[in-house]
C-alpha positions as CSV (number, residue, x, y, z in Angstrom):
1,M,19.6,-20.7,9.9
2,V,19.1,-18.3,12.7
3,L,17.6,-19.0,16.3
4,L,15.9,-15.3,18.1
5,R,16.5,-15.5,21.5
6,G,13.9,-14.7,24.1
7,G,11.5,-12.6,22.8
8,R,8.2,-11.5,23.0
9,V,6.5,-12.9,20.5
10,L,3.1,-12.0,18.6
11,D,1.6,-14.6,16.0
12,P,-2.1,-12.8,15.0
13,G,-2.6,-15.9,13.1
14,T,-2.9,-17.9,16.5
15,G,-3.3,-15.0,19.2
16,V,-0.2,-16.2,20.7
17,D,1.1,-13.7,22.8
18,R,4.4,-14.7,24.6
19,V,8.5,-14.9,25.6
20,A,9.8,-17.9,23.0
21,D,12.1,-18.3,21.0
22,V,11.7,-18.7,17.1
23,L,14.1,-20.5,14.9
24,V,14.9,-19.9,11.1
25,R,15.2,-22.3,8.7
26,D,15.9,-22.4,4.9
27,G,13.6,-19.4,4.5
28,K,10.6,-20.9,6.8
29,V,9.7,-21.0,10.5
30,A,11.2,-24.4,11.8
31,A,10.0,-24.3,15.0
32,V,8.3,-21.7,17.9
33,G,8.7,-22.2,22.0
34,P,10.3,-21.5,24.9
35,A,14.1,-22.7,25.6
36,L,14.9,-24.3,22.3
37,P,17.4,-26.1,21.6
38,A,20.2,-24.3,19.0
39,P,21.4,-26.7,16.5
40,G,25.3,-26.7,16.4
41,G,26.9,-23.6,14.5
42,V,23.7,-21.5,14.1
43,P,23.9,-17.7,15.2
44,V,21.5,-17.1,18.0
45,V,20.4,-13.6,18.2
46,D,19.3,-12.5,21.3
47,V,15.9,-10.3,21.5
48,T,15.4,-10.1,25.4
49,G,12.8,-7.3,25.6
50,L,12.1,-6.7,22.2
51,V,8.5,-8.1,20.3
52,V,9.5,-10.7,17.1
53,G,6.7,-10.6,14.8
54,P,5.6,-11.7,11.5
55,G,6.6,-8.5,8.8
56,F,4.3,-6.1,7.6
57,V,2.4,-6.2,4.2
58,D,1.6,-3.8,2.1
59,L,-0.5,-3.4,-0.2
60,H,-0.3,-0.5,-1.6
61,S,3.3,0.6,-1.9
62,H,4.1,1.8,-5.4
63,V,7.5,2.2,-4.5
64,H,9.4,0.0,-7.6
65,S,13.0,0.6,-6.3
66,I,16.1,-1.0,-3.9
67,A,15.9,2.8,-2.4
68,G,12.5,2.3,-1.5
69,H,12.7,-1.3,-0.4
70,R,15.1,0.2,1.7
71,L,13.0,2.8,3.3
72,Q,9.9,0.4,3.9
73,G,12.2,-2.5,5.5
74,M,13.3,0.0,8.1
75,D,9.8,1.0,8.7
76,G,9.2,-2.8,9.1
77,V,7.5,-4.0,5.7
78,T,9.2,-7.2,4.7
79,T,6.3,-7.7,1.5
80,A,5.5,-4.2,-0.6
81,L,2.9,-4.7,-3.3
82,D,1.4,-2.7,-5.5
83,L,-2.5,-3.4,-5.6
84,E,-4.0,0.3,-6.4
85,A,-2.7,1.0,-9.2
86,G,-1.3,-2.5,-10.4
87,L,1.2,-2.7,-13.6
88,T,0.6,-4.4,-17.2
89,P,1.7,-6.0,-18.4
90,I,2.6,-7.9,-15.5
91,G,4.8,-10.2,-16.9
92,R,7.2,-7.9,-17.5
93,A,6.7,-5.4,-14.3
94,Y,7.9,-9.3,-12.3
95,A,10.7,-9.8,-14.5
96,Q,11.9,-5.9,-14.5
97,A,11.5,-6.7,-10.3
98,A,13.4,-9.9,-10.4
99,W,16.6,-8.6,-12.9
100,E,17.0,-5.9,-10.7
101,G,16.3,-7.5,-7.0
102,R,14.9,-6.1,-4.2
103,P,15.4,-6.2,-0.8
104,L,11.6,-7.4,0.3
105,N,8.7,-9.6,-1.4
106,Y,7.1,-7.6,-3.9
107,G,3.9,-8.0,-6.4
108,F,1.6,-6.3,-8.8
109,S,-2.3,-6.5,-9.7
110,A,-3.4,-5.6,-13.2
111,S,-4.1,-2.1,-14.4
112,W,-7.1,-1.0,-15.5
113,G,-6.2,2.2,-16.5
114,A,-3.5,0.8,-18.7
115,A,-5.8,-1.9,-20.0
116,R,-8.0,1.3,-20.6
117,A,-5.6,3.6,-22.5
118,Q,-4.2,0.5,-24.3
119,V,-7.7,0.2,-25.9
120,L,-9.0,3.7,-25.4
121,M,-5.9,5.4,-26.5
122,G,-4.2,2.3,-29.0
123,L,-1.0,3.1,-26.0
124,E,0.3,-0.3,-25.5
125,P,1.7,-0.4,-21.4
126,D,5.1,-1.0,-20.3
127,A,4.1,-1.4,-16.5
128,D,6.5,1.6,-15.2
129,F,4.7,3.7,-13.1
130,R,6.0,6.9,-14.0
131,S,3.8,6.4,-17.3
132,G,1.1,5.7,-15.1
133,L,1.8,9.3,-13.6
134,A,1.8,10.4,-16.6
135,L,-1.5,9.3,-18.1
136,L,-3.7,11.0,-15.0
137,G,-4.0,14.2,-16.6
138,D,-4.8,12.5,-20.1
139,P,-9.1,12.6,-20.7
140,R,-8.4,10.5,-23.6
141,W,-9.0,7.3,-21.1
142,Q,-11.5,8.9,-18.6
143,R,-14.3,9.0,-21.1
144,S,-17.0,5.7,-21.3
145,S,-16.2,2.7,-23.4
146,S,-18.6,1.7,-25.6
147,P,-19.3,-2.0,-25.3
148,T,-16.3,-3.3,-27.9
149,E,-14.1,-1.3,-26.2
150,L,-15.1,-2.3,-22.5
151,R,-15.2,-6.5,-23.8
152,A,-11.8,-5.5,-25.3
153,W,-10.4,-3.7,-22.2
154,L,-11.5,-6.7,-19.9
155,E,-10.6,-8.8,-22.2
156,V,-6.8,-7.6,-21.8
157,L,-7.1,-7.8,-18.0
158,E,-8.6,-11.3,-17.5
159,R,-5.0,-12.2,-19.5
160,E,-3.3,-10.3,-17.0
161,V,-5.2,-12.1,-13.6
162,G,-4.7,-15.5,-15.8
163,A,-0.5,-14.6,-16.4
164,G,-0.2,-13.6,-12.3
165,A,-1.4,-10.5,-11.1
166,L,-2.7,-10.6,-7.4
167,G,-5.6,-9.0,-8.8
168,I,-7.4,-5.9,-10.7
169,G,-6.0,-2.1,-9.4
170,V,-8.6,0.4,-10.3
171,L,-8.2,4.6,-10.5
172,L,-11.6,5.3,-10.3
173,G,-10.6,8.7,-9.1
174,Y,-8.7,9.9,-11.9
175,A,-11.6,8.9,-14.5
176,P,-14.5,9.6,-12.3
177,D,-17.4,10.3,-15.0
178,T,-17.2,6.7,-16.6
179,D,-20.0,4.6,-16.3
180,P,-20.8,2.5,-13.2
181,A,-22.3,-0.3,-15.5
182,E,-18.7,-0.6,-16.4
183,Y,-17.6,-0.9,-12.7
184,L,-20.1,-3.7,-12.4
185,A,-18.7,-5.9,-15.2
186,L,-15.4,-6.1,-13.6
187,A,-16.2,-6.3,-10.7
188,A,-18.3,-9.9,-11.9
189,L,-15.0,-10.8,-14.1
190,A,-13.1,-10.6,-11.1
191,A,-15.8,-12.9,-8.8
192,R,-15.3,-15.3,-11.5
193,A,-11.4,-15.6,-11.3
194,N,-11.9,-15.1,-7.3
195,A,-9.7,-12.0,-7.6
196,P,-9.0,-9.1,-5.6
197,V,-10.6,-5.8,-7.0
198,Y,-8.7,-2.7,-5.0
199,T,-10.1,0.4,-6.3
200,H,-9.6,3.8,-5.6
201,V,-13.3,5.0,-5.3
202,R,-14.9,8.0,-7.7
203,E,-15.8,11.2,-5.7
204,L,-18.2,11.1,-2.7
205,V,-21.6,12.7,-3.7
206,E,-20.5,15.2,-1.2
207,S,-18.0,16.4,-2.9
208,N,-20.3,16.3,-6.2
209,P,-23.4,15.6,-6.2
210,G,-23.5,15.2,-9.7
211,T,-21.0,12.0,-9.7
212,P,-22.4,9.2,-11.3
213,V,-22.5,7.2,-8.1
214,D,-20.9,7.7,-5.0
215,G,-17.9,6.8,-4.8
216,S,-17.5,4.1,-1.5
217,F,-21.1,3.3,-2.1
218,E,-20.3,1.6,-5.6
219,V,-17.6,-0.6,-4.0
220,A,-20.5,-1.7,-1.6
221,R,-23.0,-2.6,-4.7
222,A,-20.4,-4.4,-6.8
223,A,-19.7,-6.6,-3.8
224,A,-23.3,-7.3,-3.3
225,E,-24.1,-7.6,-7.0
226,T,-21.2,-9.8,-8.0
227,G,-19.7,-11.4,-4.8
228,A,-16.1,-10.3,-5.7
229,A,-13.8,-8.9,-3.5
230,M,-13.7,-5.6,-2.8
231,H,-10.7,-3.4,-1.2
232,H,-11.6,0.4,-0.5
233,C,-8.3,2.3,-1.1
234,H,-6.9,4.9,1.7
235,V,-10.4,5.7,3.2
236,N,-8.6,8.5,5.3
237,S,-7.9,10.3,1.5
238,T,-10.7,10.0,-0.6
239,S,-13.4,10.4,2.5
240,R,-11.8,12.8,4.2
241,R,-14.5,14.6,6.5
242,H,-16.9,12.3,5.9
243,V,-14.8,9.5,7.1
244,D,-17.1,8.1,9.7
245,R,-20.0,8.4,7.3
246,V,-18.4,6.1,4.8
247,L,-17.3,3.5,6.9
248,G,-20.8,3.3,8.4
249,L,-21.4,2.1,4.5
250,L,-19.1,-0.1,4.2
251,E,-19.5,-2.0,8.4
252,K,-23.0,-2.5,7.1
253,S,-22.0,-3.6,3.4
254,R,-19.9,-6.3,5.6
255,A,-22.9,-7.3,8.5
256,E,-24.8,-8.5,5.5
257,G,-22.1,-10.4,4.2
258,S,-20.0,-8.8,1.5
259,R,-16.5,-8.9,1.4
260,V,-15.4,-5.5,1.1
261,T,-11.9,-5.0,3.0
262,V,-10.7,-1.2,3.8
263,E,-7.0,-0.1,4.7
264,S,-5.8,3.9,6.0
265,Y,-2.7,5.3,6.5
266,P,-1.8,8.3,9.5
267,Y,-0.9,10.9,7.7
268,G,-3.4,14.7,6.9
269,A,-1.6,14.6,3.5
270,G,-1.9,12.4,0.3
271,S,0.3,12.7,-2.9
272,T,0.2,12.2,-6.9
273,G,0.6,13.8,-10.1
274,I,-0.6,17.0,-10.4
275,G,-2.8,16.1,-13.5
276,A,-5.3,14.6,-11.2
277,F,-9.0,15.2,-12.2
278,F,-9.6,16.1,-9.2
279,L,-6.8,18.7,-8.3
280,A,-8.3,20.8,-11.5
281,P,-8.7,24.4,-10.4
282,E,-12.4,23.7,-10.8
283,R,-12.6,21.2,-8.3
284,L,-10.5,22.2,-5.5
285,S,-13.4,24.3,-3.4
286,A,-15.0,20.6,-3.3
287,W,-12.1,18.8,-1.6
288,D,-12.0,21.9,0.8
289,I,-8.5,22.8,-0.5
290,A,-6.6,25.8,-1.7
291,P,-3.5,26.1,-4.0
292,R,-1.0,26.5,-1.3
293,D,-2.2,23.0,-0.2
294,I,-0.3,21.5,-2.9
295,M,3.1,21.2,-2.3
296,M,5.8,19.8,-5.7
297,V,7.5,17.0,-4.4
298,E,10.9,17.2,-6.3
299,T,11.0,21.0,-5.9
300,G,9.0,21.6,-2.9
301,E,7.4,24.8,-4.2
302,R,3.8,25.0,-2.5
303,L,1.5,26.8,-5.2
304,A,0.9,30.2,-5.0
305,D,-2.6,30.6,-6.9
306,V,-4.8,28.8,-9.2
307,G,-2.5,30.5,-11.9
308,R,0.2,28.6,-11.3
309,L,-2.0,25.3,-11.0
310,R,-3.0,25.5,-14.1
311,E,0.0,25.6,-15.5
312,L,2.0,22.6,-14.4
313,R,-1.4,20.6,-15.2
314,E,-0.1,21.7,-18.7
315,T,3.3,21.1,-18.8
316,D,4.2,18.6,-16.4
317,P,0.8,16.2,-15.3
318,A,3.1,13.4,-13.9
319,A,5.0,15.9,-11.7
320,L,4.1,14.4,-8.3
321,C,2.6,16.5,-5.4
322,V,1.6,16.4,-1.8
323,V,-1.9,17.5,-1.0
324,S,-2.7,18.4,2.6
325,F,-6.3,17.2,3.5
326,A,-6.5,17.1,7.3
327,D,-4.1,19.4,9.7
328,E,-2.8,16.8,12.1
329,E,-1.8,19.5,14.5
330,D,-5.5,19.9,15.2
331,P,-7.5,17.6,18.0
332,A,-10.4,16.9,15.9
333,D,-8.7,16.4,11.9
334,A,-5.9,13.9,14.1
335,A,-9.0,12.4,16.1
336,M,-10.6,12.0,12.8
337,L,-7.7,10.1,11.0
338,R,-7.6,7.8,13.8
339,R,-10.9,6.7,13.9
340,A,-10.0,5.2,10.0
341,L,-7.7,3.5,11.5
342,A,-9.4,1.8,14.4
343,F,-12.4,1.4,12.6
344,P,-12.4,-2.9,12.7
345,D,-10.3,-5.0,10.7
346,S,-9.2,-1.6,8.8
347,I,-5.9,-2.7,7.4
348,V,-2.5,-0.2,8.2
349,A,-1.4,0.4,4.3
350,S,1.3,2.8,3.4
351,D,0.6,4.4,-0.1
352,A,4.0,5.1,-0.5
353,M,5.3,6.5,-3.5
354,P,8.5,6.9,-5.5
355,I,11.6,8.7,-4.1
356,L,13.6,11.5,-6.4
357,W,16.7,13.0,-6.4
358,P,17.8,16.4,-7.6
359,D,19.6,14.5,-10.5
360,G,16.5,13.0,-12.0
361,T,17.4,9.2,-10.5
362,H,15.2,7.1,-9.1
363,E,17.5,4.6,-7.9
364,R,20.0,4.7,-4.9
365,R,21.7,1.4,-3.7
366,E,24.1,3.0,-1.6
367,W,23.0,3.3,2.4
368,P,22.8,5.5,4.2
369,L,20.4,7.6,1.4
370,P,22.0,10.0,-0.2
371,P,20.4,13.4,0.9
372,K,17.6,16.0,-0.8
373,G,15.7,12.8,-1.6
374,R,12.1,13.6,-2.5
375,T,9.0,11.3,-1.5
376,H,6.3,12.0,1.2
377,P,6.7,10.6,4.4
378,R,4.4,8.1,4.3
379,T,7.0,6.3,2.3
380,A,9.2,5.7,5.2
381,G,7.0,6.1,8.1
382,T,3.6,4.3,7.8
383,F,4.0,1.4,10.0
384,A,5.6,2.8,12.4
385,K,4.0,5.7,12.7
386,S,0.7,4.0,13.5
387,L,2.0,1.7,16.0
388,R,3.6,5.4,17.8
389,L,-0.1,6.7,17.4
390,M,-1.8,3.3,18.2
391,V,-0.3,1.0,20.6
392,R,2.2,3.6,22.8
393,E,0.5,7.0,22.6
394,T,-3.5,6.5,23.2
395,G,-3.5,2.2,24.0
396,T,-6.2,1.9,21.1
397,W,-4.4,-1.4,20.1
398,S,-2.5,-4.0,21.6
399,W,0.5,-5.2,20.1
400,L,-1.2,-7.9,19.1
401,E,-4.0,-6.0,17.6
402,A,-1.1,-4.0,15.7
403,F,-0.2,-6.9,14.1
404,R,-3.1,-7.9,13.2
405,R,-3.4,-5.3,11.1
406,C,-0.1,-4.7,9.6
407,S,0.8,-8.5,9.3
408,W,-2.8,-10.9,9.6
409,L,-5.2,-9.0,7.5
410,P,-3.7,-7.9,4.5
411,A,-1.9,-11.6,3.5
412,R,-5.6,-12.6,4.1
413,V,-7.3,-10.7,1.6
414,L,-4.7,-12.1,-0.5
415,D,-5.3,-16.0,-0.1
416,A,-8.0,-17.1,-2.4
417,I,-6.0,-15.8,-5.8
418,A,-2.5,-16.6,-4.1
419,P,-1.9,-19.1,-2.2
420,G,1.9,-18.6,-1.1
421,A,0.4,-15.5,0.7
422,R,-1.5,-18.2,3.5
423,A,2.5,-18.9,4.4
424,K,2.3,-15.1,5.3
425,G,1.5,-12.4,8.4
426,H,2.2,-15.3,10.8
427,L,4.7,-17.1,12.1
428,G,3.3,-20.6,12.5
429,V,5.6,-23.7,12.1
430,G,5.9,-23.2,7.8
431,A,5.6,-19.7,7.5
432,D,7.2,-17.7,5.4
433,A,10.7,-16.2,7.3
434,D,9.4,-12.8,7.3
435,V,9.9,-11.9,10.8
436,V,10.5,-8.0,12.0
437,V,12.5,-7.7,15.1
438,L,11.4,-4.1,16.8
439,D,11.7,-2.5,20.0
440,P,8.7,-1.2,21.6
441,E,9.6,1.5,23.5
442,R,11.6,3.5,20.8
443,I,9.4,2.4,17.5
444,T,8.6,5.2,15.8
445,D,9.0,7.5,12.6
446,T,10.7,10.0,11.6
447,A,10.2,11.3,7.9
448,T,9.1,14.4,8.1
449,Y,7.2,16.6,4.7
450,L,10.3,18.2,4.3
451,D,12.8,15.8,5.4
452,P,10.8,12.8,3.9
453,T,13.3,10.0,3.5
454,R,14.2,10.2,7.1
455,P,14.1,5.8,7.9
456,S,12.1,4.7,11.5
457,V,13.8,3.9,14.3
458,G,13.2,0.7,16.5
459,V,12.9,-1.8,13.9
460,R,15.8,-3.9,15.3
461,H,16.2,-6.6,12.7
462,L,14.5,-7.9,10.1
463,L,14.2,-10.8,7.5
464,V,13.1,-11.8,4.1
465,A,13.2,-15.3,3.5
466,G,15.3,-16.1,6.5
467,T,17.9,-13.2,5.4
468,F,18.0,-10.2,7.3
469,V,17.9,-7.3,5.3
470,V,17.8,-5.4,8.6
471,R,20.6,-6.3,11.6
472,D,21.1,-4.6,14.8
473,G,19.0,-1.3,13.3
474,E,20.9,-1.3,10.0
475,V,20.3,-1.8,6.5
476,Q,22.2,-5.1,4.9
477,V,23.4,-3.3,1.5
478,E,24.2,-6.7,-0.2
479,A,21.2,-8.3,0.8
480,L,18.3,-8.6,-1.4
481,P,16.4,-11.4,-0.9
482,G,12.9,-10.4,-1.8
483,R,10.4,-13.1,-4.1
484,P,7.9,-12.9,-6.0
485,L,4.3,-13.1,-4.5
486,R,2.1,-14.0,-7.6
487,G,-1.5,-14.7,-8.1
488,E,-2.9,-18.1,-9.1
489,P,-6.1,-17.7,-10.7
490,A,-9.7,-20.2,-10.0
């Protein structure tokens, strides 16, 4: 139990923005109001001058480690979910996270890619994100399916949703020549289960006039034709310089009644495995990038030429890289990235990536993290950077709107598939006590592409299920209160 005294309380669930106290008891918000009495023996934390709101819900995090969760916690995240890629088998994914312990709440979608690989390649899934990276450059799972194969992998996904997956994650951009009818069949299955579909879209028609269907149009069409809830992942990176056209398409789809949601992050570079379809040398020009725009995460090597790109794709297709698609220092590119964030109801999501150390490990339990950890800076800084850019520097969002984008809206994406989500993203009495307390004048990212594990600053306190994960700006290394958020399909 704890009483947070005198902060500026922001509740995007009710539109409340006022100075008040928040009483936390038994992992829940017990009371919110001015001058609440402190029950005997309850610690009182003075948060005067600080902002108190529901912790951020990250729909797109590939961080499956205590180290990564701590970085995200310092960025204000209380729930980190892997929904774009997903993990299969879902039971193993949840069991592994529970056995290891997590500082933040966690959850997973069912993996479309793993289900296809199981049927088309005979490859048994192992619920390991690194195995998924290794698949990215393998063409055997990227082809269209026969009718029998299609039924088989749809059945795999249906079982996974029935076992508690938070919907279905579809890496369509990594198999962009598959028959569009398969995607519609998947959406129809999801609609029956009331399960969201989270899609990394296939290529846009501007970058590949020969694509079977424009990637963003495909999402809108599936929503309209099947009634499924369709989530468009990282619209900034998949749309690039065509983002205004894509956002207009999605806006029209929503106006017509389709269930389409969208997310974005504030960086001009993405991250993926070097074996990804769209990083093939012959595809680079369609993305307006060159080999020098690709940097290997583990070594910091910036690729010199096409020959080196081919070599790495052949020898280590799972190796993580950072791919620049926009210049954040260029005013026009920076404005383009902000437009994706400013789009009505656009959700902030990080696409946080695993952290690698020179000895090959992916996990560290000490804090501060040891030096030379490598990842994309969005792992550590997405939410703080979004707040700095959109609230403090440009005034595009109010603080209440910022919490709506970072907490309320992402939790609402999950309401139908996971009733437990209804207690997240707001500070109503009975809500989960996933709470962030931040300094509105200091909140900012510090991670860079060359030093990507520097934690954000300005998060003074972070509670997950009522337990301090960050207190007085310091990670609590013994705190592993993260709980699973699981699906309960219709």
